[in-house]
Structures are given as structure tokens and as C-alpha cells.
N, C-alpha and C positions, 0 to 999 in steps of 0.2 A: 465403341461406336454402335449405334442402334439404327433400325429402320422403322419408318412410320408411313402408313398409307398416305399418299400425297393427295390433298383435296383437289388440286388442279393439275395433277400429273407432272410433277417437277422432274422426275426421272422415271424411266420405264425399263422393265425387263426386256431382253432381246425380242420376246414375242409380242410385247406391248399389251399383254393380257392384264397386267395389274400395275398401276403406277405406285412407285415407292420413292419417298424422299429420304435421303441419308441425313441423319441428324445425330446430335448428342442428346443428353438429357437437358434440353433447352426449353425455352418458354413456348415454342410451337407445340411440342407434345403436351405440355402442361395445359395450354389453352384448349386444345382439342379434347383432352381427357376431362377437364372441368366442365366444358360445355355438354359433352355427352353424359357425364355423370349427373349433372343438374337436370337434364332432360329426363333421364331414367328415374331420378328421385321424384320429380313432379308426377310422372305417369303412375309410378307405383303407389305414391301417397294418395292420389285420387282413387285408384282402384281399391286400395285397402280401406279408405274412408267410406266408400260406397258399401263395401261388404260388411264392415262393422256397424254402419248405420242400419243396414237391413236387418242384421242380427238383433240389434237393440230394439227396433220397432217390432220385430217378430216376437220378442220376449215381453213386449208391453211395458218397456222401461223408458224413462225420460232421460235426457242428457244430464239433467240435474241429479237424478238418482245415481247415475254412473259416477258423476263427479263426487257426490257425497261418499260413495263406497270407496273411492280411491283417495279421498282427501284433497281433491283438486277442484278448481273452479269449473262451472258448467261451460264457460266460454272455451276452455281448453278442449273439451270433448267436441264442441261445435267446430272448432278449427280442424281437429283431426278428421271429422266426418266430411268437411268441405275439401279435404285433400291438401292441407297445409303441410309441405314437406319439412317445415321447421319444428314440428312437434317431436318431442324426444322419443327415441325408439323404445325406451323402457316404458313410457306411458302407453304406447301402442300395444305392447305385450301385456300390460296390466289390464287394459280395456278388454283385450281378447280373452284373458283369463276370467274376468268377471262375467263375460258373456258365454263362458264355457266353450270358447273356440280355441283351436290349436293353430297358433300363428307360427309359421316357419319362414326362414330366409334361405334362398337358394341362389347360387351363381351358375349361370349357363354360359358355355363358350359361344361366342358370336362369330364374327368373320375374322377372328385372329386378334391378338393384342395390338394396341396402338404402338407399343414399343416391341419391336421384333428382334430377337437374338441375332446378332450379326453373323454368328457361325451358321445358324440355320439359313439365313438369307444367302450366304455364300454357297451352301450345299445345293439349294434350289437353283441358283445360277449355274452351277456346274452341271447339274442334271439337264437343265434346259439347253445348255450349250452343246451337250453331247448326244442327246437322243435323236432318233430318226425324225427328219422334218415332217414326215407324214402324220405324226401324232398331233392331234388338236389339243392344245394345252390350256388349262385354266388354273391359275394360281389362286389359292384360297377360294375354292369352289363352294358356294353355299349349299347346304342341305335343307330339305323341308323339315318342318316341325317347330314346336314352340321353343325348343332349346337353342335354335339358331346356330347349329354347329357348322363347321366348314371342313373341307378336305385341303390339306396343304398343297397338293398338286394332283389335279385330275387329268388323265390322258385318255383321249378317245381315238382309237385306231379303227381300221376297216372292219375288224371282226371281234374286237374286245375293248372293254373299258378298264382302266387301271386307276385305282386310288392309291396315292403315294403319301405316306405319313413320315415326316422327318423328325427324328428324335436325337437331339444332341447328347442327351444323357438319359438312359433308360432307368426309371425307378422301379416300377412294378411291371414285369413282363406280362403277367396275366391281365392286368388292367388294359395294357396296350392292345393285346389280342382281342379282348372284349370290345374295345372301342372300334377296332378295325371291322369286326363282324357287324357291329351296330351301324357303322357308317355305310357299309356295303348294303345292308338291308334298307337303309333310308334312301340310298341312291337307286336301288332296284325299284322301290316304290315310286320314286319320282319319275323313272323312265317307263313305268307301266303304261301300255297303250300307245307308246311312241314307236318310232322306227328302230330304236335300239333296245326295245323291251326284251327281246329274246337273246341278245348278245351276252356272253359271260362277263362277269365283273371280278377282277382279281385285285388283290391288295399287295402292296410292296411296302415293307418297312425299311426306310433309308437310315443307315447308321454310319457314323464315323468309325473307322477301325481303331478303337481305343482298347487299352487293356481291360477296362471295365466291361465293355460290350463283348469282347472275346471271352472273358471269364463267364459271363451270363450264358453264352452259347455253349461253352464247354460243360457248365454245370447243369444244363437243362437240355440234353441232346434229344430226348424223346419228345419233349414239348415243342422244341424247335422243329423237329422233323414232322410232327403232326400238324403244326400250325403253318409252317412254311416249307412245304414239300419240294418246291421248285428251287434248284440249286442257284447259288449266287452267280455262277458263270452263265447259266441259262437265262436268268433274269436280265443280266447285263446285255446278253446277246439279243434278247427279245426287245429291249428298249432301243438298241441300235438298229434293229430291223423290225418295223411295225408289222411286217407280214408273217413273222414267225409265230409258231403255235405256243400258247401258254398251257402249262400242265397244272397250275395251281398258284397259290400265293408264294411269296419269297422275300428274301432279305437282299437288299442292295447295299454293298459296302462302298464307302467313299473314303479316300485317304488324303490327308493334307499333303500338299506339295509346295515347294517354293513358288513364289509369284512368277518367276522366270525359270521354268524348268529347262534343263539341257536338251538339246536336240537328240532324238533317238539315233542309235547307231545305224549304219547303212544296212538296209534290209529289215530293220526292226520297225514294227508298226507303232505309231504314237498312241498314247493312252486315251486321248479324246479326239473327237472329230474337229474341234475348234482350237482356238489359241489356248495357251496354258492358262489354267485357272487355279485359284487357291485350293480347290478340292478337285479330285478326279475320281471317276468310277473305278471300281475294282470288280473283278470276277470272283 
């Protein structure tokens, strides 16, 4: 099962901050992805055509001369410069090479994938259902910049903002730490000059308590302590009470539980503030 941003708001999270439609790998996702992909292809083809055309004219070359150098017809070069997205990618690289240009392709994270990992969606649902209601929540909060990144879950409290990144399986710990620092800096820049400009911004890495993640923590104790000095118990407590003081970044553990968890024993506090969820927070 996967989740896809719903164009008309088919289902909403409990806060209503982001509509998500639950789907499988069906034609709805395919249609959205194809439409968005075609739009980006047209836009990038136009931009690249304009840039290569400008380089050609600056070099004093004709379209015919470029075509002869590559063994293709002049009309193909004309189509490329007009922004025809159907021109072969290899031809674009060949034209750039003839003009002495360095053509590169890059992929930037936008507002999250069209197909969202169901495990990640369940974790976000569990966090939203558990934390203090005084947190103002934004799911997939956009960040400024050309790379169009987003924060999995942004929380704004009375005295602090928290960026929460959910990782269902950590690959490179160092890369995740760098990304958290980068997103914090981008958010701080976006808040500059506003009412929250002077408030601290902390980062929370949300992880399922798996053997893989526990092994990473055991094998890199100094890195974990330096990057996430706030203990897991303190992080969970601060999320449950928005008025608590934050002393730094931290890791929030979540643990899978049965859909219908047994009632706690008499005198024992429940694991979450809401009804049982597929994941729950851990100290």
C-alpha cells in the first residue's frame, strides 16, 4: 500500500494539514506522474534550448554548422533550440560538447514523492496523534530555494520550531545529519525578519526501533551524541508537552505495535495520548 498527495483532498491527516489519498500502484499515480514529468520535460527542454542557442550564436556558428559537425540535419538542431522535448538526450549532450559547454543532469527533492512509503505515512500519523495539541503542524513543509526541498513534519510551538525527518531505513548517517543541518539553515533563512526569527530551531530524526537502526547507534556513539545530544526520553517528553525546554537535536524512536493494542494495566499510563496506532513513540 502506498500514499499519494490527493489533488482534491480525498483523505486528510487528523490535522487536515495535508490531503493524502491511499492507493496502490494504480493508474491514478501513473497519470499524475506522467503529467508532472511531461511538464518538467517541456520546461527543461525550453530552458536548455535557449541556453545552447545563446552559446551557438555567441560562438558565431550556424545551426547547419553544428549539424554538419555532428552528422545530423540542421532541423534537428533547430528543434532542440526551440525546446522540443522529443530531441534525444544524447544529441543534447553532443551539441553541448561541440559548443564547449558542460551539460549536467540533476534531480532535486520537491515536496515529497508522489508514491509515499506506507510505513513512513503510518509513523507520521502516530506522531501527529500523540504530540501536544499546541504544536502547529505542517506535513511536507516546503523550504525556499531552487532545489525545492521539504521537511517531513514541521512543528511550531510557543518558543521553538522543530523539523522532523522520518527515515524508515537509514543508509548514510552522515548524509542524514548534513541534510538536517541544511534544512535547518534554509528554514532559519525563511523565518528571518518574521516573528519567529529569533526562536531556536531543533531537528528530530524519527526512526523505527529496528535492529539495523540500533546497530547504527551502537556503532557510532560519539557521532550520535554530538549530533543528537537530547536524549530520546527528553525528546518524547518535549513533544508531549510543547512548553518544555529543548536542549538540542535528538532521535525519536517509534515501535511497531499491533493495530489493537491491549489495554494498559491498572495504574499504568498508555503509550500514546490517542487510540492505538500501528506505531507508537518510545522514550
